[in-house]
N, C-alpha and C positions, 0 to 999 in steps of 0.2 A: 504493498499499500505505500510506500514511503516514496518509490520510484515514481509512482502514478501521481504523487503529489509534486514531485519535482519536475518530473515531465510536463505535467498540465501546467505549473509557474512558469517552464521557461517557454512554452508554447504562448501563454498570453501574454508573457514580457515582448515576445516577438510581434504579436498583432499589435500591441501598445506602440512600439517603437515606429511601425510602418504607419498606424495609424495617426500620432502625433506630429510625424512630419509632414504626412498629407494635409492635415488640417492647418499646421503652421505656414505650408507653402502657399496656400490658399490667401492667407491673410498677411503673411510679410516674405520677403525675398529670402528664399534660401538656395543657394547656389547648388549646381547640379551635382558636383560631387559629395557634398554633404547629405543630400537628400538619397543620392545612391548607396553611400557610407551605411546610413540607417535603415534603408530598406534590406540591404545584404545583411547586416546584422539582424535585423529582423527575421529574414527567413531563414537565416543559420540556426537561430534560437528556434525556431518551430521545427526545423529538422532534425535538431539535438534533442528537443523535448519530445518528439514520436518515437526518435530511436531508443529514449530512455524510458518510453512507457511500452514499447514492444520488447525489448529486453526483459523486462520483469514478466510480461504473459508467456515468452518463451520459455523462461528458466522455470516458471509453475508448472508447465506442462511435463518436463522430464523428471 
């Protein structure tokens, strides 16, 4: 259960990072590099969170 909470928090942090930069880019000027960096970090956190959640379910099956 601990890995599921850790994975879920990583996924939610990734979604939060992407949504904050998207929201801010509509109201203030954010460079493309900074927006791309935060989008990449958000996607990476989402993928890492999914891997963590899947590792827990794979270990449980064996």
